[in-house]
ZAKEMAR-855533 format. One record per residue: residue in three letters; residue number from 0; x, y, z of N, C-alpha, C in turn. Coordinates in pm, whole numbers, m for minus. Example, Ala and Ser with C-alpha at 12.3 -4.5 7.8 and 13.67 -1.06 7.14 Angstrom:
<recs>
+-----+-----+--------+--------+--------+--------+--------+--------+--------+--------+--------+
|   r |   k |   n_px |   n_py |   n_pz |  ca_px |  ca_py |  ca_pz |   c_px |   c_py |   c_pz |
+-----+-----+--------+--------+--------+--------+--------+--------+--------+--------+--------+
| ALA |   0 |   1319 |   m569 |    780 |   1230 |   m450 |    780 |   1320 |   m330 |    780 |
| SER |   1 |   1285 |   m225 |    708 |   1367 |   m106 |    714 |   1290 |      3 |    787 |
+-----+-----+--------+--------+--------+--------+--------+--------+--------+--------+--------+
</recs>
This chain:
<recs>
+-----+-----+--------+--------+--------+--------+--------+--------+--------+--------+--------+
|   r |   k |   n_px |   n_py |   n_pz |  ca_px |  ca_py |  ca_pz |   c_px |   c_py |   c_pz |
+-----+-----+--------+--------+--------+--------+--------+--------+--------+--------+--------+
| MET |   0 |   8114 |   3150 |  10672 |   8100 |   3098 |  10500 |   8172 |   3193 |  10435 |
| ASP |   1 |   8264 |   3132 |  10322 |   8323 |   3238 |  10246 |   8274 |   3273 |  10170 |
| GLU |   2 |   8320 |   3381 |  10084 |   8284 |   3465 |   9997 |   8193 |   3351 |   9863 |
| LYS |   3 |   8268 |   3301 |   9799 |   8194 |   3132 |   9700 |   8071 |   3116 |   9742 |
| GLU |   4 |   8103 |   3062 |   9907 |   7971 |   2988 |   9924 |   7818 |   3079 |   9976 |
| ARG |   5 |   7868 |   3212 |   9993 |   7772 |   3294 |   9999 |   7683 |   3364 |   9871 |
| VAL |   6 |   7832 |   3362 |   9750 |   7751 |   3413 |   9630 |   7617 |   3229 |   9578 |
| THR |   7 |   7716 |   3129 |   9599 |   7652 |   2987 |   9553 |   7529 |   3032 |   9632 |
| GLU |   8 |   7508 |   3002 |   9750 |   7343 |   3022 |   9841 |   7283 |   3094 |   9753 |
| TYR |   9 |   7295 |   3234 |   9745 |   7234 |   3334 |   9683 |   7127 |   3279 |   9556 |
| MET |  10 |   7347 |   3266 |   9489 |   7295 |   3180 |   9321 |   7140 |   3093 |   9304 |
| ASN |  11 |   7183 |   2970 |   9421 |   7063 |   2915 |   9414 |   6923 |   2903 |   9481 |
| ALA |  12 |   6934 |   3000 |   9577 |   6779 |   3100 |   9628 |   6709 |   3128 |   9481 |
| ILE |  13 |   6804 |   3194 |   9405 |   6693 |   3298 |   9295 |   6721 |   3163 |   9176 |
| TYR |  14 |   6748 |   3020 |   9178 |   6739 |   2998 |   9127 |   6650 |   2853 |   9078 |
| GLN |  15 |   6606 |   2864 |   9240 |   6540 |   2770 |   9314 |   6370 |   2882 |   9299 |
| ASN |  16 |   6324 |   2965 |   9286 |   6258 |   3054 |   9292 |   6239 |   3012 |   9181 |
| ILE |  17 |   6301 |   3059 |   9037 |   6269 |   3081 |   8923 |   6229 |   2926 |   8861 |
| LYS |  18 |   6283 |   2766 |   8916 |   6244 |   2676 |   8889 |   6067 |   2657 |   8953 |
| THR |  19 |   6079 |   2665 |   9044 |   5980 |   2664 |   9139 |   5822 |   2715 |   8999 |
| ALA |  20 |   5847 |   2834 |   8977 |   5789 |   2904 |   8858 |   5742 |   2824 |   8733 |
| ILE |  21 |   5854 |   2754 |   8727 |   5854 |   2717 |   8581 |   5774 |   2592 |   8573 |
| GLN |  22 |   5815 |   2516 |   8657 |   5752 |   2381 |   8714 |   5605 |   2403 |   8756 |
| SER |  23 |   5549 |   2524 |   8815 |   5430 |   2525 |   8827 |   5376 |   2562 |   8722 |
| ILE |  24 |   5411 |   2631 |   8589 |   5289 |   2646 |   8515 |   5332 |   2511 |   8413 |
| GLU |  25 |   5450 |   2455 |   8414 |   5439 |   2367 |   8373 |   5325 |   2237 |   8409 |
| ASP |  26 |   5327 |   2286 |   8522 |   5210 |   2181 |   8590 |   5045 |   2195 |   8546 |
| ILE |  27 |   5037 |   2330 |   8531 |   4900 |   2357 |   8517 |   4847 |   2352 |   8446 |
| LEU |  28 |   4971 |   2432 |   8326 |   4921 |   2483 |   8208 |   4842 |   2324 |   8081 |
| PRO |  29 |   4828 |   2220 |   8138 |   4739 |   2134 |   8054 |   4624 |   2190 |   8115 |
| LYS |  30 |   4594 |   2162 |   8207 |   4458 |   2195 |   8290 |   4363 |   2325 |   8249 |
| ILE |  31 |   4430 |   2407 |   8210 |   4376 |   2532 |   8149 |   4315 |   2531 |   8026 |
| LYS |  32 |   4177 |   2550 |   8039 |   4092 |   2602 |   7957 |   4063 |   2688 |   7848 |
| ASP |  33 |   4104 |   2781 |   7905 |   4100 |   2942 |   7849 |   4238 |   2977 |   7757 |
| ASN |  34 |   4200 |   3008 |   7658 |   4290 |   3021 |   7568 |   4368 |   3107 |   7624 |
| LYS |  35 |   4303 |   3226 |   7650 |   4393 |   3357 |   7654 |   4510 |   3328 |   7793 |
| LEU |  36 |   4443 |   3277 |   7883 |   4541 |   3233 |   8002 |   4688 |   3134 |   7988 |
| GLN |  37 |   4608 |   3055 |   7896 |   4710 |   2960 |   7879 |   4843 |   3061 |   7760 |
| LYS |  38 |   4804 |   3162 |   7667 |   4892 |   3245 |   7617 |   4968 |   3306 |   7733 |
| GLU |  39 |   4874 |   3373 |   7822 |   4956 |   3442 |   7938 |   5047 |   3397 |   7985 |
| LEU |  40 |   5032 |   3248 |   8043 |   5125 |   3138 |   8095 |   5248 |   3102 |   8023 |
| ALA |  41 |   5180 |   3085 |   7902 |   5346 |   3067 |   7789 |   5441 |   3124 |   7828 |
| GLY |  42 |   5357 |   3290 |   7766 |   5464 |   3409 |   7798 |   5545 |   3415 |   7906 |
| GLU |  43 |   5436 |   3367 |   7991 |   5518 |   3385 |   8173 |   5635 |   3333 |   8204 |
| GLU |  44 |   5574 |   3169 |   8126 |   5737 |   3071 |   8141 |   5861 |   3101 |   8048 |
| ASP |  45 |   5794 |   3118 |   7895 |   5947 |   3245 |   7854 |   6020 |   3295 |   7883 |
| LYS |  46 |   5958 |   3388 |   7967 |   6026 |   3476 |   8095 |   6110 |   3406 |   8174 |
| TYR |  47 |   6103 |   3333 |   8256 |   6101 |   3245 |   8358 |   6277 |   3151 |   8344 |
| LEU |  48 |   6224 |   3105 |   8178 |   6343 |   3035 |   8128 |   6494 |   3139 |   8093 |
| ALA |  49 |   6418 |   3199 |   8025 |   6551 |   3350 |   8056 |   6592 |   3400 |   8143 |
| LEU |  50 |   6553 |   3407 |   8205 |   6617 |   3409 |   8392 |   6699 |   3268 |   8460 |
| GLU |  51 |   6613 |   3196 |   8412 |   6673 |   3066 |   8460 |   6819 |   3048 |   8369 |
| LYS |  52 |   6843 |   3073 |   8209 |   6921 |   3113 |   8189 |   7071 |   3143 |   8188 |
| GLU |  53 |   7026 |   3283 |   8273 |   7139 |   3403 |   8321 |   7177 |   3311 |   8437 |
| CYS |  54 |   7061 |   3228 |   8542 |   7155 |   3175 |   8618 |   7250 |   3096 |   8573 |
| GLU |  55 |   7185 |   3038 |   8512 |   7321 |   2924 |   8460 |   7502 |   2983 |   8383 |
| VAL |  56 |   7422 |   3088 |   8301 |   7588 |   3152 |   8281 |   7596 |   3215 |   8371 |
| PHE |  57 |   7606 |   3275 |   8458 |   7685 |   3327 |   8558 |   7720 |   3200 |   8608 |
| ALA |  58 |   7640 |   3128 |   8621 |   7743 |   3042 |   8760 |   7836 |   2934 |   8669 |
| LYS |  59 |   7834 |   2932 |   8575 |   7909 |   2907 |   8465 |   8054 |   2999 |   8497 |
| ALA |  60 |   8003 |   3138 |   8445 |   8116 |   3221 |   8458 |   8213 |   3221 |   8590 |
| GLU |  61 |   8102 |   3220 |   8699 |   8180 |   3240 |   8825 |   8240 |   3093 |   8877 |
| LYS |  62 |   8223 |   3009 |   8765 |   8226 |   2858 |   8811 |   8212 |   2784 |   8957 |
| ILE |  63 |   8114 |   2799 |   8928 |   8029 |   2748 |   9069 |   7918 |   2623 |   8991 |
| GLU |  64 |   7982 |   2538 |   9067 |   7927 |   2371 |   9042 |   7831 |   2318 |   9100 |
| GLY |  65 |   7753 |   2277 |   9074 |   7627 |   2218 |   9211 |   7501 |   2297 |   9167 |
| ILE |  66 |   7466 |   2376 |   9112 |   7415 |   2475 |   9050 |   7222 |   2350 |   9064 |
| LYS |  67 |   7163 |   2379 |   9190 |   7105 |   2336 |   9260 |   6904 |   2374 |   9250 |
| ASP |  68 |   6902 |   2289 |   9158 |   6712 |   2247 |   9132 |   6630 |   2226 |   9293 |
| ASN |  69 |   6573 |   2256 |   9255 |   6432 |   2181 |   9394 |   6506 |   2078 |   9417 |
| ASN |  70 |   6460 |   2052 |   9524 |   6484 |   1860 |   9560 |   6350 |   1816 |   9540 |
| TRP |  71 |   6354 |   1595 |   9466 |   6221 |   1584 |   9446 |   6156 |   1616 |   9504 |
| PHE |  72 |   6159 |   1594 |   9650 |   6031 |   1643 |   9727 |   5985 |   1772 |   9730 |
| GLU |  73 |   6066 |   1821 |   9751 |   5958 |   2003 |   9619 |   5900 |   1987 |   9517 |
| LYS |  74 |   5993 |   1913 |   9447 |   5891 |   1927 |   9286 |   5760 |   1816 |   9338 |
| ALA |  75 |   5762 |   1723 |   9431 |   5647 |   1626 |   9407 |   5560 |   1689 |   9483 |
| ARG |  76 |   5540 |   1725 |   9630 |   5477 |   1862 |   9684 |   5453 |   1919 |   9579 |
| LEU |  77 |   5469 |   2023 |   9466 |   5432 |   2099 |   9430 |   5373 |   2043 |   9329 |
| TRP |  78 |   5367 |   1939 |   9275 |   5311 |   1891 |   9146 |   5150 |   1761 |   9276 |
| SER |  79 |   5208 |   1750 |   9350 |   5044 |   1691 |   9423 |   4970 |   1821 |   9467 |
| SER |  80 |   4993 |   1868 |   9475 |   4920 |   2028 |   9533 |   4805 |   2121 |   9442 |
| ILE |  81 |   4944 |   2116 |   9313 |   4831 |   2163 |   9224 |   4685 |   2055 |   9178 |
| ASN |  82 |   4765 |   1875 |   9145 |   4661 |   1827 |   9116 |   4565 |   1783 |   9181 |
| MET |  83 |   4595 |   1832 |   9305 |   4493 |   1803 |   9451 |   4420 |   1918 |   9500 |
| SER |  84 |   4449 |   2006 |   9462 |   4358 |   2161 |   9438 |   4283 |   2172 |   9317 |
| THR |  85 |   4263 |   2085 |   9185 |   4248 |   2156 |   9049 |   4135 |   1993 |   9019 |
| MET |  86 |   4175 |   1910 |   9106 |   4128 |   1747 |   9076 |   3929 |   1815 |   9039 |
| THR |  87 |   3895 |   1882 |   9173 |   3739 |   1913 |   9167 |   3704 |   2059 |   9133 |
| ASP |  88 |   3782 |   2162 |   9087 |   3768 |   2266 |   9033 |   3859 |   2339 |   8954 |
| LYS |  89 |   3829 |   2304 |   8822 |   3952 |   2361 |   8698 |   3906 |   2466 |   8632 |
| THR |  90 |   3800 |   2565 |   8715 |   3736 |   2693 |   8659 |   3898 |   2758 |   8636 |
| THR |  91 |   3867 |   2887 |   8557 |   3997 |   2961 |   8521 |   3994 |   3036 |   8663 |
| ARG |  92 |   3909 |   3087 |   8700 |   3912 |   3197 |   8816 |   3958 |   3084 |   8930 |
| HIS |  93 |   3960 |   2964 |   8971 |   4040 |   2875 |   9051 |   4185 |   2859 |   8999 |
| ILE |  94 |   4206 |   2857 |   8864 |   4320 |   2788 |   8819 |   4423 |   2990 |   8859 |
| ALA |  95 |   4338 |   3081 |   8837 |   4420 |   3209 |   8844 |   4442 |   3222 |   9016 |
| GLU |  96 |   4361 |   3187 |   9069 |   4391 |   3201 |   9201 |   4515 |   3178 |   9286 |
| LEU |  97 |   4510 |   3060 |   9230 |   4628 |   2895 |   9295 |   4748 |   2965 |   9213 |
| LEU |  98 |   4746 |   3032 |   9034 |   4862 |   3067 |   8990 |   4940 |   3182 |   9077 |
| LEU |  99 |   4821 |   3289 |   9118 |   4822 |   3404 |   9169 |   4905 |   3379 |   9313 |
| LEU | 100 |   4833 |   3281 |   9421 |   4942 |   3218 |   9548 |   5054 |   3213 |   9526 |
| GLY | 101 |   5106 |   3136 |   9429 |   5220 |   3100 |   9387 |   5316 |   3239 |   9353 |
| THR | 102 |   5254 |   3310 |   9259 |   5387 |   3395 |   9239 |   5370 |   3516 |   9360 |
| PHE | 103 |   5279 |   3515 |   9434 |   5307 |   3609 |   9556 |   5430 |   3602 |   9611 |
| MET | 104 |   5410 |   3431 |   9668 |   5510 |   3350 |   9761 |   5629 |   3390 |   9660 |
| GLY | 105 |   5638 |   3368 |   9533 |   5774 |   3341 |   9476 |   5831 |   3524 |   9535 |
| PHE | 106 |   5704 |   3620 |   9497 |   5735 |   3789 |   9547 |   5803 |   3843 |   9627 |
| LEU | 107 |   5736 |   3721 |   9731 |   5795 |   3760 |   9905 |   5898 |   3682 |   9912 |
| THR | 108 |   5946 |   3593 |   9807 |   6082 |   3531 |   9846 |   6162 |   3615 |   9781 |
| CYS | 109 |   6185 |   3666 |   9668 |   6268 |   3747 |   9634 |   6286 |   3834 |   9743 |
| ILE | 110 |   6213 |   3938 |   9791 |   6251 |   4043 |   9885 |   6285 |   3961 |  10022 |
| LYS | 111 |   6300 |   3841 |  10074 |   6342 |   3796 |  10183 |   6478 |   3756 |  10130 |
| ASP | 112 |   6493 |   3698 |  10023 |   6662 |   3654 |   9944 |   6735 |   3808 |   9955 |
| GLN | 113 |   6656 |   3890 |   9888 |   6730 |   4034 |   9891 |   6800 |   4060 |  10003 |
| ALA | 114 |   6690 |   4074 |  10077 |   6722 |   4129 |  10206 |   6857 |   4036 |  10294 |
| ASP | 115 |   6873 |   3864 |  10262 |   6920 |   3808 |  10323 |   7059 |   3803 |  10278 |
| HIS | 116 |   7086 |   3854 |  10136 |   7176 |   3828 |  10034 |   7243 |   3970 |  10001 |
| HIS | 117 |   7228 |   4073 |  10151 |   7257 |   4239 |  10044 |   7386 |   4185 |  10097 |
| GLY | 118 |   7444 |   4270 |   9998 |   7545 |   4300 |   9954 |   7650 |   4192 |   9901 |
| VAL | 119 |   7619 |   4104 |   9901 |   7671 |   3930 |   9816 |   7720 |   3955 |   9638 |
| SER | 120 |   7633 |   3981 |   9574 |   7702 |   4008 |   9452 |   7573 |   4108 |   9405 |
| SER | 121 |   7663 |   4233 |   9337 |   7566 |   4306 |   9218 |   7534 |   4231 |   9090 |
| GLU | 122 |   7541 |   4182 |   9028 |   7548 |   4057 |   8937 |   7383 |   3999 |   8999 |
| LEU | 123 |   7407 |   3919 |   9087 |   7296 |   3825 |   9108 |   7176 |   3937 |   9174 |
| ASP | 124 |   7190 |   4061 |   9210 |   7101 |   4155 |   9280 |   7000 |   4177 |   9092 |
| GLU | 125 |   7105 |   4226 |   9017 |   7007 |   4232 |   8902 |   6934 |   4087 |   8863 |
| ILE | 126 |   6949 |   4012 |   8862 |   6875 |   3903 |   8813 |   6728 |   3900 |   8878 |
| LEU | 127 |   6766 |   3905 |   9042 |   6710 |   3916 |   9116 |   6602 |   4017 |   9076 |
| THR | 128 |   6598 |   4140 |   9080 |   6537 |   4251 |   9056 |   6476 |   4200 |   8922 |
| LYS | 129 |   6491 |   4149 |   8840 |   6428 |   4133 |   8700 |   6285 |   4049 |   8756 |
| LEU | 130 |   6354 |   3874 |   8798 |   6259 |   3805 |   8869 |   6162 |   3893 |   8951 |
| LYS | 131 |   6157 |   3963 |   9064 |   6097 |   4009 |   9169 |   5982 |   4152 |   9040 |
| ASP | 132 |   6059 |   4197 |   8952 |   5955 |   4274 |   8858 |   5917 |   4195 |   8755 |
| LEU | 133 |   5938 |   4039 |   8747 |   5859 |   3967 |   8711 |   5732 |   3881 |   8769 |
| GLU | 134 |   5732 |   3865 |   8847 |   5648 |   3807 |   8953 |   5521 |   3975 |   8964 |
| ARG | 135 |   5613 |   4084 |   8962 |   5501 |   4167 |   9001 |   5408 |   4184 |   8884 |
| LYS | 136 |   5494 |   4173 |   8761 |   5412 |   4176 |   8632 |   5297 |   4075 |   8657 |
| ASN | 137 |   5348 |   3996 |   8648 |   5254 |   3861 |   8635 |   5087 |   3859 |   8724 |
| ILE | 138 |   5157 |   3944 |   8825 |   5047 |   3907 |   8979 |   4927 |   4032 |   8902 |
| ASP | 139 |   4982 |   4118 |   8846 |   4899 |   4239 |   8801 |   4824 |   4172 |   8667 |
| ALA | 140 |   4919 |   4102 |   8612 |   4856 |   4017 |   8459 |   4740 |   3923 |   8503 |
| LEU | 141 |   4727 |   3885 |   8592 |   4688 |   3708 |   8649 |   4542 |   3747 |   8697 |
| LEU | 142 |   4585 |   3869 |   8809 |   4460 |   3943 |   8903 |   4264 |   3953 |   8815 |
| PRO | 143 |   4302 |   4006 |   8642 |   4162 |   4047 |   8610 |   4102 |   3853 |   8551 |
| TYR | 144 |   4187 |   3759 |   8580 |   4115 |   3633 |   8566 |   4076 |   3602 |   8676 |
| LEU | 145 |   4014 |   3657 |   8820 |   3946 |   3665 |   8938 |   3814 |   3676 |   8901 |
| VAL | 146 |   3801 |   3770 |   8803 |   3661 |   3849 |   8792 |   3582 |   3783 |   8714 |
+-----+-----+--------+--------+--------+--------+--------+--------+--------+--------+--------+
</recs>
């Protein structure tokens, strides 16, 4: 695999992690009754959208075409999972638990992507570090909703 392909693969891994978070928030936000949790998620979404934009700017600067969002199957799977899980339990606690599970998965993906793409791009490392830090902060912000 040549250098540009490695950079593209790394960027797409980060981008898809971000897009999964955005879609999850958009899918679950209408189900939330707790105003404080709604505000928290809206703020989180804004931060993910800013990182999404950073990836798009990076792709344009590097002349990377074909920036890849998650495929339709992954989007449908995520949507179905959220809807099935909230069908019988729409409590704030349950929704926070779902969000925490997804956020922690995103955090783990960051760690794995960092290891898998070591030395590929310092600019992408910076974006990934921002994403990992955001995921960590989101975990801390969501934990109080479990009690």
